[in-house]
N, C-alpha and C positions, 0 to 999 in steps of 0.2 A: 210532495205536496201537488205541484205544479202537474208535475209527469203522469201522475194518476187522472189531473182532468183532464188533460190533450188525446189521454187513453179512452175514456168517456165519450168525449165530442166526436170523436170519429169514429167510434162505434156504433154513434146515433145521427145519420146524416137526417132522418127526419124529422128529429128536433132543431137540427142547425136550420132546417128551412121552415120550420116554423117561429124559429123566432126572428127568422131575416120577417118574414108576413107579418108581425107582432109592428105595432105601433112604437118610433123611436123614442126611447126611453134611455135617460142617463144612467150610466151602469156605474154602480156601488162597487169597488173594490173590496176585498175583504181586507180590514185589517185589526192583522192583532194586539190588543191593547195591554201590555205589560202588568203584570198582579206589582203590588206594592213589594212583595219580597221581592221579584224579579230586581224592580229599580234599585232597590237597598245593594243588592248583591253587586248588581253593575255598576253603583257607584262607590263603592268601597272598593272595587278591583280598580278601578281609575284612579281613588286616592291614594290605592298602594303604589301604583304605577309614577302617580305623580312625586310621593314620597321619596322614591327610587329618583327619580330624575333631579330632586332638590338636594339628595345627598352626594351625587356625580357634577355636582353646582350646575347644572340647565335649569337655572331659576324660573324663565320663562318662560320656558316650556310646560316648566312644574306648574307653573299661574294656569298655564289653557287649561290643561288637564282637569287641575282643583278647579277651576270655572264650572267643568259638566259635573265633578263630585257634588257641588252645590244645587246645581239643575235639578239633581236626578235625586240626592236627598237633601234638600233643604233645611231641616231641621236639626238634622242632625253638627252640633256645633263642632266638632273636629276636622267638618268639611271647611268653614267657614277658618277654623283658625290656620289650617292648614293654606288656605287661598292667604290666607294674609301674610304667612311668612314668606309664602313666594315671593308675593308681590312687595314686601320689605325688600328678600334678596335680589329682585328687580328694579327696584330705586323705583315702586308702585307707592308710593306713601300714604298720597291720597285715597288710592284705591284698598287699600292695607286698614287704612281705617274705619272706613265704612265697614269691613271684612270683620274686622274689632267686634265695632259695636253691635252685629249680627251676632256674633259667637257669643257675646257678653248678653245680651239680651236673649238667646237660647239657654245659657248656662250662666247666670247670676253669679255666683258661690266659687268660680274658678279663679282660684290667685292668678294661674299664669296669664290668664286675656288681662288683668287688669295690669298684670307688669309688663305686658309686650306693649299695652297703651299707653303705659306710663311712660317706656323704653320711646316708645312714638314720640308722646308731646316732650319728650328731654331732646331728640333730635331736630324738633320743629320750634328749640327756643322758649319752651312753655313747662320752666322748672317747677314754678309752684303748685300747676295742674298733672307733671308730673309725680310731684312729691305724694299729692294727696291721692292719686291710683294707686301709690306703692302702697301705699302706708295701709289704706284699705286692704290691698292682696296681703299686706305681711300680717294681718288680722286672721287671715285663713291658711297661711301658709308663712310660721315665724321662722322658718331655717332656712330662708333662700336666698345664697350669699351674694350671686346677681344682684338680686332684688336689693341688698342693701347696697350694693357698688353702687347701681341707679341712685340709690337715695344720696347717697353720699356725693355724688357728682351733681344733683341739683341742688342740696345747700350749697353746694361751693356757690353756683350759681346765682344764689337767693342770696350771697353774704353770709353764710351762717356757718363759720370754720369748725365753731365747738360741734354742731351737729353732725357736719361732713365729718371729723374726725372719729364721731362717734359711730358712725356707720358703718364708716371703712373697716374700724377695727373689728366689729360684730361680722364682720364679712369675711375677714381673714380668720378671724375665731371657729368660723364654722367651714371654712377650707383653708386647710394651713397653706397649702401651695398658691393660693391667691397672690401672686405676686402685682399683679393691676392695684387690687388692693391697698399692699401694703405700701407701693408707690406713691398712690396719691396721698397717704398717711403724713409722707412724707413732704410731699405737695403744701402740706396742710400746717404741717410744723415749720417748715422752712420760712412759709410767711407769718409765720406767727414770732420769727427771729429764735427759733428754737433750732439753732442748727447744727448741735451735737445730737441732738436725737433725731431729727430727720435724717444726717449723714451718716449714723447708726440703720436707720433703717432700711436708707437707700444700698447699702452694704447687706441689707439680709437680701433687699432683693435678689442681687446679683450672685447669691449663693443659689435661688432658686433659677432665675434665669437672666442670662446676661442680656437682656434687651439696650436697646439704643436711648431709650428715654432714660432709665436709670443711669443708663452710664454717661450720658450728656448732663446731667443732673446731679449727680456726685461729680463729676468734673468741674463744674462750672462753682458748686459750694467751697469744694477742697480749694480752688484757684481761688478763693474770694481772701480764704485764711492765709494759703500760699502764693500769691501770684508765678507764675509759670513753673509748675513743680511738674514733677515728670512724670506722675501718678496722673495728674489732669488732662496733661497733653495726650496722655496716651488712650487714658478714657475716651478723650472727647475726637482722637480721632478716628478711633472704632466705630464712635455711634454714629460719625458722619457717612462713615464708610456703609454702612449697616443703613439706616435711612436718612439720604441725603436731604430731605425734608426738612430736619432739625435745625439744621441750619437758617431758618424763616424763623422769625419773631412771631407773623401772625399765627405758622402751626404749631409752634409752642403752646400759644393763646389759646389756638384751639383743643389742646390739649391739656386746659386749667392750669399751665404755668402764670402763676401769680407775676406782677411787676417787678416784684423782687429778683426773683430766680431766675425772668428771662431778660433782665439787665446785667444779673451774673453770669449768665451766658455769653451774654454780646464783649462782655470784659476780657472773656475768657476768649472767644472767637475771634479777637482783635489781634490776640498770640502772633509774632509772627514767627515762629514755629510752626504754627496750624495754616498758614497762607496758601499752601497748595492744597490741604485739605478741604479748608472753604472755599476755594476756589471752584475745586470741583464737586462739593456738593452743591453749588450756587448753579454749576452748569447743570447737573443733574435733577434738581427739586421741581416740585409742579408748578412751579411759579417764582415771579420776585419780588421780592421785601427787602428793607434796611435791615439791618443789622441794625439791634439795641430799641428798634421803634415801639413806641410804648403804646 
């Protein structure tokens, strides 16, 4: 287009002289205003790029692109959900809350948005609000295992162990390999002095996923029954090597371990045979803490 006009002007010197003789006026450049369909297409293209960045773990870059998406297509709730997810993954919780609120305003019947708001409330230590949001979402989508897991965690923080156990059991029924839900069932059962059932479920977890948390929790429970037994020592050493933070009482508490299990873990970790493992874990853990601190 620009080259074409240059040719026209070059071929018309009389026109140029006439323009120079005319009164001075502001020249208004021609601006192409994109059509709504073009904006939507551009916004969706940017959203796809943002989603790719999110999958690659580049959350901050994804958030910047997703912000462009909602500017181009502000009435599409999918863009706001994408922006919220990118913000959550880049630790922009306040901004994510705003984005989720906008998404919910545009799509109030979207269970996923309610679940996300519930998870954010849970992360922000508002378990009652979290539980209410999740329950609203479950009315729309009653087969979401992750939502039941979050609901169970909210119930633990609200001091409702029976409701928590029910939620965790529902989560594991919906997804048989949901080891975190089975692990948290054991946490509740152990806090209720139902040691045999808790131990049974931790063993079931380890058949699915030999993770640090069930290893150390099972070790602590077994050590209470038979102090210094070989299995407990081996499980504890394995757990601390995989995740040193479990040496910290504060970390255990953050994972919703009750006072009874934390005390059992403190007794286990004071075993002389574990001294080298405990010292190494404390050196590598993310903070300092006293064992057995309740």
